[in-house]
VEXLOKOL-901039 format. One record per residue (C-alpha): x, y, z; residue number from 1; residue in three letters. Coordinates in steps of 0.001 Angstrom, whole numbers, plus 500000, padded with zeros to 6 digits. Example, Ala and Ser with C-alpha at 12.3 -4.5 7.8 and 13.67 -1.06 7.14 Angstrom:
// VEXLOKOL-901039
((512300, 495500, 507800), 1, "ala") ((513670, 498940, 507140), 2, "ser") 
END
This chain:
// VEXLOKOL-901039
((500000, 500000, 500000), 1, "met") ((501282, 503450, 499092), 2, "met") ((502010, 505846, 501931), 3, "lys") ((499642, 508531, 500608), 4, "tyr") ((497396, 509610, 497755), 5, "tyr") ((495799, 512882, 496621), 6, "leu") ((492052, 513441, 496616), 7, "lys") ((490246, 516141, 494666), 8, "cys") ((488386, 518509, 496983), 9, "val") ((485764, 519193, 494318), 10, "lys") ((484861, 515762, 492933), 11, "cys") ((486706, 513232, 495102), 12, "gly") ((488843, 511746, 492325), 13, "tyr") ((491974, 510074, 493675), 14, "glu") ((495426, 510644, 492194), 15, "thr") ((497839, 507917, 493347), 16, "pro") ((500942, 510009, 494063), 17, "asp") ((502885, 513153, 493240), 18, "phe") ((504451, 511846, 490002), 19, "pro") ((500930, 511307, 488666), 20, "ala") ((499904, 514728, 489998), 21, "trp") ((502831, 516402, 488251), 22, "phe") ((502106, 514524, 485009), 23, "ser") ((498503, 515732, 485129), 24, "ala") ((499659, 519371, 485255), 25, "asn") ((498786, 519460, 488973), 26, "gln") ((495066, 519166, 488441), 27, "glu") ((492348, 516562, 488779), 28, "cys") ((492144, 514550, 485559), 29, "val") ((488372, 514181, 486034), 30, "lys") ((487139, 517706, 486792), 31, "cys") ((490327, 519790, 486181), 32, "lys") ((490228, 521336, 489644), 33, "ser") ((493617, 522465, 490975), 34, "lys") ((492572, 521777, 494570), 35, "his") ((493503, 518332, 495845), 36, "ser") ((494538, 517279, 499343), 37, "glu") ((496961, 514592, 500505), 38, "val") ((495562, 511710, 502553), 39, "leu") ((497631, 509051, 504328), 40, "tyr") ((497587, 505355, 505106), 41, "his") ((499878, 506007, 508086), 42, "ser") ((498980, 504763, 511568), 43, "asp") ((497730, 507810, 513452), 44, "tyr") ((497581, 505832, 516693), 45, "asn") ((501332, 506391, 516954), 46, "asn") ((501000, 510142, 516573), 47, "phe") ((500570, 511016, 520283), 48, "pro") ((503992, 509540, 521023), 49, "asp") ((505544, 512212, 518810), 50, "leu") ((504199, 514992, 520992), 51, "leu") ((506552, 514008, 523806), 52, "ala") ((509676, 514548, 521679), 53, "gly") ((511887, 517510, 520865), 54, "lys") ((512253, 517718, 517083), 55, "pro") ((514927, 519615, 515195), 56, "asn") ((512658, 520214, 512205), 57, "asp") ((509236, 519421, 510795), 58, "phe") ((510585, 516223, 509226), 59, "trp") ((510098, 514768, 512687), 60, "tyr") ((506572, 514136, 511370), 61, "tyr") ((507862, 512137, 508396), 62, "phe") ((505082, 509523, 508545), 63, "asp") ((502542, 512277, 507931), 64, "phe") ((504339, 513973, 505043), 65, "leu") ((504206, 512840, 501385), 66, "pro") ((507812, 511690, 500968), 67, "leu") ((508660, 508020, 500619), 68, "asn") ((512376, 507863, 501408), 69, "asp") ((514137, 509839, 504143), 70, "arg") ((517333, 509941, 502094), 71, "lys") ((515651, 512538, 499873), 72, "asn") ((515017, 515022, 502669), 73, "val") ((516436, 518497, 501980), 74, "val") ((516420, 520357, 505266), 75, "ser") ((518017, 523327, 507019), 76, "cys") ((516331, 522732, 510407), 77, "lys") ((512986, 524416, 509791), 78, "glu") ((509473, 524044, 511157), 79, "gly") ((510173, 523372, 514830), 80, "ala") ((510570, 527045, 515725), 81, "ala") ((509789, 527915, 519335), 82, "pro") ((506541, 529463, 520506), 83, "met") ((507711, 532074, 522979), 84, "glu") ((505627, 533606, 525758), 85, "arg") ((505626, 537372, 525255), 86, "trp") ((504347, 538524, 528591), 87, "asp") ((504553, 542231, 527794), 88, "phe") ((501723, 541664, 525298), 89, "leu") ((499767, 539800, 527975), 90, "arg") ((500382, 542684, 530367), 91, "asp") ((499212, 545200, 527775), 92, "tyr") ((495972, 543272, 527228), 93, "ala") ((495348, 543140, 530954), 94, "arg") ((496192, 546784, 531649), 95, "lys") ((494502, 548446, 528682), 96, "glu") ((491538, 546132, 528070), 97, "phe") ((491079, 544108, 531261), 98, "gly") ((491700, 540901, 529300), 99, "ile") ((493577, 538026, 530926), 100, "asn") ((495168, 535936, 528194), 101, "cys") ((498317, 534042, 527338), 102, "lys") ((500242, 535306, 524326), 103, "val") ((502716, 533209, 522346), 104, "tyr") ((504744, 534242, 519314), 105, "val") ((505698, 531579, 516775), 106, "tyr") ((509250, 532630, 515847), 107, "arg") ((509613, 531713, 512172), 108, "asn") ((512581, 534081, 511994), 109, "asp") ((514460, 531297, 513821), 110, "leu") ((513964, 528786, 511011), 111, "asn") ((517308, 527561, 509748), 112, "gly") ((516695, 528124, 506051), 113, "gly") ((515856, 531707, 505134), 114, "thr") ((514330, 532665, 508503), 115, "asn") ((510751, 532751, 507219), 116, "thr") ((507434, 530924, 507399), 117, "phe") ((508073, 529762, 503812), 118, "lys") ((510992, 527470, 504654), 119, "asp") ((508890, 524398, 505465), 120, "val") ((507118, 524487, 502087), 121, "ala") ((510402, 524973, 500244), 122, "ala") ((511961, 522067, 502134), 123, "ser") ((509134, 519696, 501238), 124, "leu") ((509112, 520878, 497613), 125, "ala") ((512868, 520385, 497242), 126, "ala") ((512644, 516935, 498820), 127, "ser") ((509782, 515829, 496575), 128, "leu") ((511520, 517151, 493463), 129, "phe") ((514679, 515317, 494441), 130, "lys") ((512744, 512083, 495029), 131, "glu") ((510899, 512263, 491715), 132, "his") ((513609, 513676, 489442), 133, "gly") ((512122, 517128, 488831), 134, "ile") ((514911, 519231, 487314), 135, "glu") ((513212, 522597, 486682), 136, "gln") ((510543, 524659, 488389), 137, "tyr") ((509063, 528131, 488110), 138, "thr") ((507295, 530348, 490582), 139, "ile") ((505917, 533854, 490991), 140, "ala") ((506350, 535432, 494384), 141, "ser") ((506294, 538699, 496304), 142, "thr") ((509547, 537776, 498035), 143, "gly") ((509790, 535254, 500859), 144, "asn") ((508498, 532213, 498970), 145, "thr") ((510862, 532914, 496093), 146, "ala") ((513794, 533345, 498455), 147, "thr") ((513070, 530107, 500298), 148, "ala") ((512533, 528121, 497095), 149, "tyr") ((515698, 529601, 495604), 150, "ser") ((517771, 528271, 498473), 151, "lys") ((516191, 524874, 498981), 152, "tyr") ((515874, 524016, 495292), 153, "leu") ((519506, 524934, 494771), 154, "ser") ((520371, 522410, 497500), 155, "leu") ((518344, 519797, 495616), 156, "ala") ((519998, 520627, 492302), 157, "gly") ((516772, 521971, 490780), 158, "val") ((516893, 524945, 488419), 159, "lys") ((514415, 527626, 489460), 160, "leu") ((513066, 530523, 487400), 161, "thr") ((511522, 533174, 489642), 162, "val") ((509182, 535981, 488548), 163, "phe") ((508836, 538823, 491038), 164, "val") ((507030, 542189, 490928), 165, "pro") ((508931, 545418, 490520), 166, "glu") ((508167, 546433, 494132), 167, "cys") ((510337, 543658, 495556), 168, "ile") ((513234, 544716, 497771), 169, "thr") ((516733, 544615, 496329), 170, "gln") ((517827, 542671, 499413), 171, "asp") ((515496, 539832, 498419), 172, "ser") ((516683, 539867, 494811), 173, "val") ((520314, 539743, 495908), 174, "asn") ((519720, 536745, 498152), 175, "glu") ((517812, 534811, 495487), 176, "met") ((520579, 535396, 492987), 177, "arg") ((523184, 534313, 495521), 178, "ser") ((521774, 530782, 495096), 179, "tyr") ((522457, 530994, 491328), 180, "his") ((518793, 530901, 490369), 181, "gln") ((517185, 532810, 487480), 182, "asp") ((515400, 535847, 488956), 183, "val") ((513238, 537929, 486606), 184, "arg") ((511839, 541253, 487800), 185, "ile") ((508701, 542063, 485821), 186, "val") ((507509, 545519, 484898), 187, "asp") ((504357, 545324, 486992), 188, "gly") ((502697, 543968, 490122), 189, "asp") ((502383, 540468, 491556), 190, "tyr") ((499425, 539624, 489306), 191, "ala") ((501587, 540412, 486281), 192, "phe") ((504438, 538311, 487721), 193, "ala") ((502038, 535364, 487974), 194, "lys") ((500994, 535907, 484358), 195, "lys") ((504622, 535876, 483227), 196, "met") ((505344, 532711, 485223), 197, "ala") ((502300, 530987, 483693), 198, "ala") ((503463, 531876, 480176), 199, "glu") ((506959, 530597, 480960), 200, "phe") ((505457, 527353, 482263), 201, "his") ((503379, 526843, 479117), 202, "gln") ((506101, 527770, 476650), 203, "gln") ((508854, 525730, 478275), 204, "asn") ((506890, 522807, 479762), 205, "asn") ((508348, 523562, 483197), 206, "val") ((506529, 522585, 486372), 207, "leu") ((504959, 525632, 488058), 208, "ile") ((503834, 526364, 491589), 209, "ser") ((500170, 525538, 492101), 210, "ala") ((499785, 528583, 494352), 211, "gly") ((498373, 528770, 497855), 212, "asn") ((496324, 525563, 497538), 213, "ile") ((499415, 523687, 496346), 214, "asp") ((499278, 520406, 498327), 215, "pro") ((503046, 520630, 498818), 216, "ile") ((502736, 523945, 500630), 217, "arg") ((499651, 522870, 502559), 218, "val") ((501173, 519593, 503762), 219, "glu") ((504315, 521317, 504993), 220, "ala") ((502476, 524097, 506788), 221, "lys") ((499826, 521850, 508342), 222, "lys") ((502596, 520701, 510703), 223, "thr") ((501905, 523959, 512537), 224, "met") ((498944, 522145, 514065), 225, "val") ((501240, 519339, 515194), 226, "phe") ((503540, 521903, 516782), 227, "glu") ((500633, 523660, 518502), 228, "phe") ((499734, 520385, 520180), 229, "leu") ((503353, 519561, 521024), 230, "arg") ((504437, 522943, 522348), 231, "gln") ((501189, 524297, 523803), 232, "leu") ((499501, 521011, 524644), 233, "gly") ((496344, 522293, 522908), 234, "lys") ((495121, 524347, 520004), 235, "met") ((495333, 528108, 520548), 236, "pro") ((492014, 529878, 520945), 237, "asp") ((493082, 532733, 518655), 238, "val") ((495494, 532531, 515713), 239, "tyr") ((496872, 535758, 514217), 240, "ile") ((498716, 535960, 510876), 241, "gln") ((499428, 538600, 508267), 242, "ala") ((497971, 537354, 505007), 243, "val") ((498758, 537888, 501358), 244, "ser") ((497628, 534622, 499777), 245, "gly") ((496540, 532485, 502704), 246, "gly") ((498237, 529071, 502732), 247, "thr") ((498616, 529266, 506525), 248, "gly") ((494876, 529249, 507316), 249, "pro") ((494241, 526626, 504627), 250, "ile") ((496941, 524413, 506146), 251, "ala") ((495652, 524795, 509705), 252, "ile") ((492186, 523774, 508553), 253, "asp") ((493702, 520713, 506850), 254, "lys") ((495764, 519792, 509922), 255, "gly") ((492760, 520013, 512253), 256, "val") ((490617, 517868, 509954), 257, "arg") ((493434, 515348, 509590), 258, "glu") ((493686, 514841, 513354), 259, "leu") ((489999, 515211, 514205), 260, "lys") ((489354, 511473, 514501), 261, "glu") ((492318, 511094, 516848), 262, "leu") ((491544, 514261, 518818), 263, "tyr") ((487792, 514912, 518549), 264, "pro") ((488065, 517891, 520896), 265, "tyr") ((490424, 519986, 518752), 266, "ile") ((488903, 522806, 516774), 267, "asn") ((490016, 525642, 514553), 268, "leu") ((491293, 528652, 516474), 269, "pro") ((489477, 531910, 515815), 270, "arg") ((491515, 533249, 512924), 271, "met") ((492460, 536911, 512841), 272, "val") ((494010, 537570, 509436), 273, "leu") ((495721, 540901, 509040), 274, "val") ((496395, 543208, 506090), 275, "gln") ((497898, 546680, 505992), 276, "gln") ((495663, 549498, 504747), 277, "asp") ((497777, 550017, 501622), 278, "thr") ((496901, 546549, 500282), 279, "cys") ((493786, 545138, 501941), 280, "asp") ((491511, 543511, 499332), 281, "pro") ((490634, 540572, 501595), 282, "met") ((489623, 542917, 504396), 283, "val") ((487466, 544888, 501963), 284, "gln") ((485838, 541702, 500683), 285, "gly") ((485135, 540588, 504256), 286, "trp") ((483657, 543951, 505238), 287, "glu") ((481362, 543847, 502201), 288, "lys") ((480214, 540336, 503149), 289, "ala") ((479391, 541508, 506683), 290, "ile") ((477523, 544534, 505334), 291, "glu") ((475438, 542277, 503072), 292, "asp") ((474932, 539629, 505814), 293, "asn") ((476900, 536944, 503972), 294, "phe") ((474595, 536262, 501025), 295, "pro") ((474986, 533187, 498823), 296, "asp") ((478254, 533430, 496930), 297, "gly") ((479626, 536155, 499208), 298, "trp") ((483116, 534654, 499136), 299, "glu") ((483425, 535233, 495385), 300, "thr") ((483067, 539006, 495722), 301, "his") ((486232, 540941, 496513), 302, "tyr") ((488021, 543943, 495047), 303, "pro") ((491170, 543826, 492967), 304, "ile") ((493814, 546440, 493706), 305, "ile") ((496068, 547003, 490700), 306, "asp") ((499682, 547885, 491508), 307, "asn") ((499181, 548389, 495257), 308, "pro") ((501393, 551112, 496704), 309, "lys") ((502839, 549513, 499802), 310, "thr") ((506264, 549320, 501387), 311, "ser") ((505491, 545807, 502666), 312, "val") ((506322, 544182, 499344), 313, "ser") ((505766, 540583, 500458), 314, "ile") ((502163, 541499, 501333), 315, "leu") ((501419, 543152, 498000), 316, "ser") ((498865, 540728, 496558), 317, "thr") ((496232, 543021, 495101), 318, "gly") ((494229, 540232, 493456), 319, "asn") ((493393, 537819, 496309), 320, "pro") ((492379, 534770, 494279), 321, "ala") ((492422, 532659, 497452), 322, "met") ((489711, 534708, 499174), 323, "phe") ((486984, 532208, 498125), 324, "pro") ((488977, 529454, 499875), 325, "val") ((490335, 531337, 502886), 326, "val") ((487323, 533469, 503824), 327, "ala") ((484952, 530539, 504497), 328, "pro") ((487608, 529014, 506785), 329, "ile") ((487818, 532289, 508705), 330, "val") ((484021, 532426, 508989), 331, "lys") ((483873, 528799, 510139), 332, "lys") ((486466, 529567, 512816), 333, "ser") ((484498, 532520, 514192), 334, "gly") ((487359, 534828, 513242), 335, "gly") ((487767, 537915, 511109), 336, "ser") ((489973, 539880, 508742), 337, "phe") ((491351, 543102, 510227), 338, "val") ((493083, 546161, 508824), 339, "arg") ((496090, 547932, 510364), 340, "val") ((497800, 551193, 509451), 341, "arg") ((501049, 550812, 507523), 342, "glu") ((502274, 554159, 508793), 343, "glu") ((502328, 552780, 512357), 344, "his") ((504534, 549751, 511614), 345, "leu") ((507902, 551376, 512337), 346, "thr") ((506752, 552647, 515730), 347, "asp") ((505464, 549216, 516740), 348, "leu") ((508658, 547560, 515494), 349, "ala") ((510633, 549996, 517672), 350, "ala") ((508483, 549032, 520661), 351, "lys") ((509175, 545338, 520038), 352, "ile") ((512862, 546118, 519690), 353, "tyr") ((512860, 547893, 523049), 354, "lys") ((511026, 545060, 524795), 355, "glu") ((512732, 542046, 523174), 356, "lys") ((515953, 543406, 521619), 357, "asn") ((514602, 541941, 518403), 358, "leu") ((513788, 543462, 515021), 359, "ile") ((511359, 541535, 512865), 360, "leu") ((510495, 542112, 509220), 361, "gly") ((507666, 544455, 508216), 362, "pro") ((505190, 541664, 507443), 363, "ala") ((505754, 540244, 510922), 364, "ser") ((505001, 543666, 512366), 365, "ile") ((501759, 543758, 510359), 366, "val") ((500922, 540487, 512095), 367, "cys") ((501796, 541842, 515550), 368, "leu") ((499731, 544953, 514824), 369, "ser") ((496838, 542572, 514384), 370, "gly") ((497085, 541625, 518049), 371, "phe") ((496447, 545212, 519095), 372, "tyr") ((493644, 545571, 516559), 373, "lys") ((492060, 542330, 517751), 374, "ala") ((492010, 543717, 521297), 375, "leu") ((490414, 546948, 520087), 376, "gln") ((487724, 544988, 518253), 377, "glu") ((487042, 542687, 521235), 378, "asn") ((488222, 539585, 519382), 379, "arg") ((490313, 538309, 522304), 380, "ile") ((488481, 537066, 525389), 381, "lys") ((489377, 536343, 529004), 382, "asn") ((491220, 533032, 529287), 383, "gly") ((492239, 532888, 525614), 384, "asp") ((495538, 531456, 524458), 385, "thr") ((496688, 533645, 521562), 386, "val") ((499225, 532445, 518986), 387, "leu") ((500837, 535127, 516793), 388, "ile") ((502541, 533614, 513744), 389, "asn") ((505315, 536070, 512831), 390, "thr") ((506357, 535130, 509344), 391, "gly") ((509830, 536574, 508733), 392, "glu") ((512950, 538155, 510085), 393, "gly") ((514411, 541460, 508962), 394, "val") ((517426, 540217, 506983), 395, "ala") ((515947, 541291, 503625), 396, "arg") ((514465, 544587, 504788), 397, "ala") ((517519, 546702, 505610), 398, "lys") ((515762, 550033, 505156), 399, "glu") ((513067, 548986, 507598), 400, "phe") ((515680, 547822, 510089), 401, "glu") ((517519, 551133, 509843), 402, "glu") ((514282, 553059, 510395), 403, "ala") ((513507, 550975, 513493), 404, "val") ((516978, 551496, 514957), 405, "arg") ((516595, 555211, 514328), 406, "gly") 
END
């Protein structure tokens, strides 16, 4: 019996493995949907034993990842980042809002690859490509995904062609090119970068990223749920993340459903997904849905922001094609999308620096801003355990770091 198979979310058709998935242009051969999930024949009864261990990386959960042979693992010690108690945030909630809560920060800047939330997906992709002989790949990205894939695919000997929007930071471009990958800066926004990547894929018959519902990305990031249970001993009550595309929420939903039979009591945390006011199409779509009382088809209505003018380049997705997938998960969780002011990011980053002697990247500060906004909007309750998923360090945002240091 094979370790895993893929099942179409739309029609239920089963694809036997990733080689077949790649051969089918990463879509269901029956209904042509791009959205399939990985299911396993692994023995989940052994899973609780894993929660007592101390992993070095997310490959600790090998039996629940779609790789057949451990010798193909490409890893830089990612995915087992610590969840730190940040008591000054707890104290703020108590003092300013009378809310008693526990606040943890998931430190993805401590991942051993490129210090971002994207490292786990890149590690699994590189490992799968190595196992199945994939030699070339292409991707469009606003920054962190491209950087992570550039590094990990270079370690696997896979040639990567990256398309990035013109707003990307030069620091990110320099790091991608340091891994000897082909980086192409397009004359336009992220939507145009995706168009260029799609044309490259079609013209050159090169495998392309399947986007935020890519089962590779989802399977890697679902291990967040495993880490919640290992490090916290439970699911958080509130989960906060800055969002551009939305693989994180999709992956958490998958992880919870995967373990539901084993742990019937686990549920989705209330998701608070954060965007800055300079690029907030998901927030606008959510606000419109609330205004209209969530009519049939509400999740398909959202604005498109062409060429968003934002300094947070990795959160510059103006056309949120994943809103129809992510928004229903947020609604199911009892959560919300929230908007924060970009102009306030440097001041908050300076506050974090003073408290923790730590400077995080601008997208991580958008996420942390969401904690304050969630308090203002009464989205955090007494007794809640709050998990803030900071996505990136500051290594590729030198101007932001200099502004924070003053």
